[in-house]
Backbone bond lengths (Angstrom), bond angles and torsions (degrees), N, CA, C in turn:
res aa  C-N    CA-C-N  psi(-1)  N-CA   C-N-CA  omega(-1)  CA-C   N-CA-C  phi
1 M - - - 1.434 - - 1.530 108.05 -
2 K 1.265 115.80 133.17 1.452 119.70 -175.96 1.512 110.69 -105.73
3 I 1.318 113.75 146.35 1.457 120.89 179.07 1.531 110.02 -63.53
4 Y 1.339 115.94 -23.95 1.457 119.87 -178.13 1.518 112.12 -68.56
5 R 1.316 115.70 -13.16 1.451 120.20 178.60 1.522 110.82 -59.63
6 V 1.331 114.56 -26.35 1.450 119.05 -178.21 1.524 111.38 -81.85
7 A 1.328 115.72 -19.50 1.451 118.66 -176.95 1.532 109.91 -56.95
8 F 1.285 117.32 137.30 1.454 121.15 -177.49 1.517 109.31 -154.58
9 C 1.304 115.11 167.98 1.458 121.21 176.96 1.514 108.14 -122.87
10 V 1.306 115.66 124.64 1.456 119.83 -178.28 1.525 108.26 -105.04
11 C 1.275 115.58 113.91 1.465 120.03 176.44 1.517 107.92 -107.16
12 L 1.297 117.44 114.59 1.453 121.82 -173.88 1.529 114.25 -101.53
13 A 1.313 115.69 2.30 1.458 116.93 -179.52 1.522 109.38 -142.77
14 T 1.297 116.02 175.52 1.458 121.01 -179.39 1.513 110.55 -92.94
15 A 1.295 117.39 -171.14 1.463 122.95 -174.54 1.536 114.12 -51.55
16 P 1.327 121.28 -39.78 1.462 119.41 -179.19 1.530 112.80 -60.91
17 A 1.290 117.33 -22.26 1.464 119.90 -178.91 1.512 112.03 -71.92
18 C 1.319 117.60 -12.13 1.456 120.79 -177.17 1.525 112.91 -86.15
19 A 1.287 118.30 4.94 1.457 121.75 178.15 1.520 110.17 -59.68
20 P 1.350 118.10 150.02 1.458 121.68 -175.33 1.527 114.35 -57.43
21 H 1.312 119.07 -28.37 1.463 121.51 -176.73 1.532 112.69 -88.20
22 S 1.326 117.86 -0.61 1.459 121.53 -176.98 1.525 111.14 -70.44
23 P 1.328 116.96 135.73 1.450 119.85 175.03 1.531 109.66 -68.00
24 V 1.317 115.60 132.45 1.459 121.99 -178.46 1.521 108.74 -120.84
25 G 1.324 116.22 129.93 1.447 121.70 175.69 1.520 110.11 -100.82
26 L 1.318 115.83 148.72 1.456 121.43 179.24 1.519 109.78 -122.45
27 V 1.335 116.12 139.71 1.452 122.02 177.29 1.526 108.06 -122.15
28 D 1.315 116.76 126.76 1.461 122.81 177.59 1.529 108.00 -88.95
29 V 1.328 116.24 93.54 1.462 122.08 -176.38 1.529 110.48 -64.08
30 Q 1.321 117.53 -39.57 1.466 120.70 179.42 1.524 110.36 -57.61
31 R 1.298 116.80 -44.46 1.461 120.93 179.75 1.524 110.86 -64.58
32 I 1.311 116.63 -43.25 1.460 120.00 -178.78 1.520 110.59 -61.35
33 V 1.331 117.55 -50.38 1.463 118.85 -176.54 1.520 112.35 -69.45
34 S 1.332 117.61 -27.37 1.469 118.60 178.63 1.528 111.68 -76.31
35 N 1.323 117.44 -20.70 1.466 121.31 179.91 1.526 113.82 -104.67
36 W 1.306 118.07 -6.53 1.462 122.42 -173.03 1.525 110.53 -91.24
37 P 1.315 117.66 106.51 1.468 120.54 -178.44 1.532 113.27 -56.57
38 E 1.311 117.69 -37.23 1.460 120.61 179.85 1.529 110.80 -61.67
39 Y 1.322 116.80 -45.74 1.462 120.51 178.60 1.524 110.32 -65.74
40 Q 1.314 116.58 -45.34 1.463 120.47 -179.67 1.526 111.33 -59.80
41 G 1.319 116.84 -39.21 1.457 120.88 178.23 1.523 111.65 -61.71
42 Y 1.330 116.39 -44.88 1.467 120.22 177.87 1.525 110.72 -65.12
43 Q 1.314 116.49 -41.31 1.471 121.07 179.90 1.526 110.24 -61.69
44 N 1.324 116.93 -45.50 1.466 120.91 179.35 1.529 111.39 -64.49
45 Q 1.324 116.86 -40.21 1.469 120.31 178.15 1.515 110.73 -64.28
46 L 1.321 116.51 -40.83 1.449 120.62 178.23 1.530 110.62 -59.45
47 L 1.317 116.90 -46.45 1.462 120.24 179.84 1.526 111.54 -61.71
48 R 1.325 116.68 -41.16 1.469 120.15 177.18 1.518 110.92 -63.14
49 D 1.330 116.92 -43.67 1.456 120.99 179.72 1.529 111.39 -64.51
50 E 1.340 117.22 -40.63 1.464 120.56 177.87 1.527 110.65 -61.72
51 R 1.325 116.24 -45.32 1.477 120.14 178.90 1.520 110.90 -62.45
52 S 1.312 116.05 -41.29 1.458 120.58 179.94 1.529 110.93 -61.52
53 I 1.310 116.44 -44.68 1.469 120.27 179.44 1.526 110.53 -62.76
54 S 1.313 116.72 -47.08 1.469 119.33 -175.88 1.530 112.44 -68.47
55 S 1.321 117.86 -26.32 1.471 120.00 -177.64 1.531 113.26 -88.41
56 R 1.319 117.95 -8.47 1.462 121.04 -179.08 1.525 111.27 -71.06
57 R 1.289 113.94 151.76 1.464 120.48 177.30 1.531 108.07 -94.29
58 E 1.310 114.36 75.22 1.456 121.80 -179.48 1.518 108.70 -131.52
59 S 1.301 115.31 169.01 1.463 119.37 178.55 1.527 110.08 -66.92
60 A 1.313 114.49 155.72 1.463 120.07 179.33 1.525 111.06 -61.33
61 S 1.326 116.99 -38.21 1.469 119.41 -179.03 1.526 110.90 -66.64
62 R 1.326 116.93 -38.51 1.475 119.85 177.63 1.533 110.15 -65.37
63 K 1.333 116.56 -42.90 1.469 120.35 178.01 1.530 110.63 -60.45
64 Q 1.330 116.35 -39.88 1.463 120.19 179.40 1.522 111.15 -64.11
65 R 1.339 116.59 -42.10 1.478 120.18 178.33 1.526 110.60 -63.07
66 E 1.332 116.15 -44.20 1.466 119.90 179.88 1.525 110.96 -65.16
67 A 1.322 116.58 -39.39 1.467 120.31 177.62 1.527 110.69 -65.08
68 A 1.325 116.70 -39.37 1.473 120.38 178.13 1.521 110.74 -65.65
69 D 1.331 117.07 -41.00 1.469 121.11 176.40 1.521 110.63 -62.10
70 L 1.318 115.90 -42.16 1.463 120.74 179.10 1.529 110.28 -64.32
71 Q 1.318 116.34 -40.82 1.467 120.43 178.30 1.523 110.93 -61.78
72 R 1.327 117.91 -42.58 1.474 121.08 178.60 1.531 110.69 -63.04
73 K 1.319 115.86 -44.44 1.471 120.36 179.23 1.524 110.33 -61.57
74 Y 1.326 116.97 -46.42 1.455 120.82 -179.59 1.524 111.18 -64.86
75 S 1.326 117.15 -36.99 1.460 121.00 178.52 1.527 110.68 -62.60
76 Q 1.327 117.16 -41.40 1.468 121.09 177.96 1.532 110.56 -63.68
77 I 1.317 116.51 -43.17 1.469 120.48 179.11 1.521 109.81 -63.63
78 T 1.323 116.63 -43.99 1.464 121.11 179.62 1.525 110.57 -61.16
79 D 1.325 116.55 -41.58 1.463 120.40 177.75 1.530 110.84 -61.52
80 Q 1.321 116.99 -41.83 1.469 121.14 179.09 1.531 111.13 -63.78
81 L 1.330 116.16 -44.33 1.464 119.42 179.90 1.526 110.94 -67.25
82 S 1.313 116.54 -39.46 1.472 120.48 177.01 1.526 110.69 -61.40
83 Q 1.323 116.02 -39.95 1.465 120.12 178.60 1.532 110.63 -63.74
84 Q 1.323 116.94 -38.87 1.467 120.03 177.35 1.527 110.54 -62.08
85 I 1.327 116.50 -40.90 1.472 120.29 178.39 1.525 109.57 -66.21
86 R 1.335 117.53 -45.59 1.475 120.38 179.33 1.520 111.45 -60.29
87 T 1.329 116.67 -42.75 1.468 120.60 -179.78 1.525 110.44 -62.63
88 A 1.334 116.41 -46.75 1.468 120.15 179.30 1.525 110.72 -62.67
89 A 1.334 117.00 -44.16 1.470 120.59 179.28 1.525 110.60 -63.38
90 G 1.318 117.64 -38.08 1.464 121.24 178.07 1.514 112.42 -63.19
91 K 1.325 116.26 -41.63 1.472 120.26 178.30 1.524 110.89 -64.89
92 I 1.325 116.29 -43.50 1.469 120.37 179.33 1.533 109.47 -64.16
93 A 1.327 116.50 -42.79 1.464 120.40 179.42 1.522 111.04 -60.50
94 E 1.316 115.78 -41.38 1.460 119.67 178.89 1.522 110.70 -65.11
95 Q 1.325 116.93 -44.23 1.463 120.74 179.55 1.526 111.67 -61.62
96 R 1.325 116.22 -38.63 1.468 121.05 -177.64 1.523 112.69 -92.54
97 Q 1.306 116.72 2.74 1.465 123.19 -179.84 1.533 111.74 57.49
98 L 1.323 115.88 43.22 1.458 120.86 175.93 1.520 108.63 -87.03
99 K 1.292 116.65 146.06 1.458 121.35 -178.57 1.525 112.33 -94.90
100 L 1.320 117.12 -20.48 1.452 121.50 -173.74 1.519 109.17 -150.64
101 V 1.322 116.74 139.92 1.459 121.75 175.36 1.518 107.66 -127.77
102 L 1.317 115.90 128.18 1.461 122.66 179.28 1.519 109.18 -123.39
103 T 1.326 115.28 165.59 1.460 118.29 173.09 1.522 108.90 -79.70
104 R 1.310 116.93 148.51 1.458 123.08 -178.28 1.535 110.86 -66.37
105 E 1.318 117.99 -32.55 1.453 122.18 -177.59 1.521 110.57 -54.79
106 G 1.303 116.19 125.71 1.452 121.22 177.97 1.520 114.95 87.12
107 I 1.328 118.72 -5.00 1.469 121.74 179.90 1.529 107.54 -97.20
108 G 1.329 116.41 117.39 1.458 120.68 -177.28 1.520 113.56 -71.82
109 F 1.315 116.77 -42.97 1.463 120.70 -179.17 1.512 109.05 -161.28
110 G 1.318 114.29 170.31 1.461 120.35 177.33 1.511 112.07 91.49
111 G 1.293 115.10 169.92 1.448 121.23 179.44 1.520 112.43 80.97
112 V 1.319 114.99 167.81 1.461 123.00 -179.90 1.527 107.30 -107.24
113 D 1.329 116.92 121.89 1.462 120.40 -179.68 1.524 108.85 -75.77
114 I 1.325 116.11 113.03 1.467 120.44 179.21 1.534 111.14 -105.36
115 T 1.323 116.81 10.83 1.464 121.18 -178.37 1.526 112.29 -54.41
116 P 1.348 119.41 -48.37 1.470 118.45 -179.99 1.531 112.82 -58.53
117 D 1.326 117.12 -36.75 1.458 120.70 179.29 1.538 111.22 -69.10
118 V 1.326 116.36 -39.16 1.469 120.21 178.09 1.526 109.19 -66.12
119 E 1.329 116.97 -42.51 1.464 120.29 177.06 1.526 111.09 -59.59
120 K 1.313 115.74 -42.92 1.468 119.72 179.19 1.526 110.37 -62.23
121 A 1.332 116.84 -42.01 1.464 121.16 179.68 1.528 111.59 -64.19
122 L 1.337 116.24 -28.49 1.458 121.36 179.67 1.534 112.12 -95.88
123 N 1.333 116.37 7.44 1.469 122.18 -178.56 1.522 112.16 58.24
124 I 1.329 116.30 43.38 1.460 122.13 179.33 1.523 108.20 -103.27
125 T 1.309 115.77 131.74 1.457 121.51 175.22 1.515 107.68 -104.87
126 E 1.330 116.78 125.17 1.453 120.10 -179.22 1.518 109.64 -65.76
127 K 1.326 115.05 135.85 1.458 120.26 175.68 1.506 108.55 -72.43
128 S 1.320 116.85 136.51 1.451 119.53 179.46 1.521 109.48 -75.22
129 S 1.308 115.51 144.37 1.451 120.96 177.57 1.513 109.22 -86.41
130 P 1.335 118.17 143.54 1.458 119.28 178.54 1.523 110.44 -66.35
131 A 1.313 115.04 146.55 1.464 119.50 178.78 1.525 109.00 -66.27
132 P 1.341 117.41 144.64 1.463 120.11 179.49 1.534 110.31 -58.72
133 G 1.316 114.39 139.53 1.458 118.95 176.69 1.507 114.63 84.38
134 T 1.369 118.62 4.05 1.467 119.56 178.31 1.490 110.88 -107.67
C-alpha cells in the first residue's frame, strides 16, 4: 500500500474559479500523513496485517482472498481519512475565501499553503525535525 493512495485533488469551486486571479490554496498531503498519528496507526496496522497474512501456512488462494479483504478494508479507511482532509481543507478555504485548493505535490510555486491550518483542524502536531549535525 502506498502513501500516495491518499493523494487527492480538492476542487471547491466551478470553472469560473480557475481564473488567473483566483486565490488558490495548497495542501501538502505528504506532510499531513507523515504527522498524523491516526493515519500512521492505520498504516502500521496494515503492514502488520500484511506480514501476518504472508507468514501464515495457508494456501496461496486463501492468502490472496485475505489480502484482497485487507485491501478493501484499507481502501475504506483511506477514503474516510481523505474525506476528513477534504472537509478540513474546505472549511479553511471558505474561511480564507479561496476558490480552489490543490495538493502541493507537483506545484512548483504559487498559491497559499494552508497545510498548517488543515493540520490544526485535524488536531495534528507537526513532528519536529532533528537539528542538523545531531
